[in-house]
C-alpha positions, 0 to 999 in steps of 0.5 A: 514549456519545460520538461518537468511541466511536459512530464506533469501534463502528460502524467497520471496518478492512476498507476498499477502493477502486479506482484506475484505471490508464489504460495498462491500461484497468482498475481495481485494487482496493486496501485499507487496510493494518492495523497488523500489515501495516504492521509486517511491511512495515516489517520486511521492508524494513529491511535490515542496513547495512554497519556493523551499523545497520539501513537501510530500502530505500525502493523495497522498502518502496513496492513492498511497500506496493503489493503488500500493499495491492492486492487485485486484481490479486494481485501474488503470483500465480504466473502473474503473477510468472512472466510478469514473471520476478519473484522475489516480489510486490514484484519483480513490482510494480516489473516490471509497473508504470511509476513513475508508476503505482506512485506513484498506487497507493501514494498511494491505498493510503496515503490509504485507510490513513489517511495522507492529505493533512495539510492535508485532515486538518486541515480535516476536523478543524476542521469 
C-alpha cells in the first residue's frame, strides 16, 4: 500500500486542540469541523438578498464556525445563552467574546479543519 492510503486508513476526523483565552484565564477546547458541519454552517449563514439572490452573512458565518467548532464551553448551553441574553449559539459567541478572541478561536478552528496557512501547507508538501 502507498503512504497516502496508509495515512488515510490510520487517520481520524475527530481532531481536537485547545486555545488559550487570556482575558478569561482559561483554555477553550476546539475541534475540527466535518464536511457536513461546514455545509450546514454555510447553509445557515446564506440569506436571501433584496433581489432574490443569496448572500452570505460573514459575521454569522464566523460566529457559527466558532460555535460549532468549540467543544468546551458549549455556546449552545441554556444557562450561558441566558446569561448573555443570546437568542442562539451564534449570538452567544458574539456577545460573550471580544472581536480579537473571536478571531483567535476562528483561526484555530479553521486551522484544525485543514484551512491552514497556505505557505505552511506548501512548505509541508515540499518536505
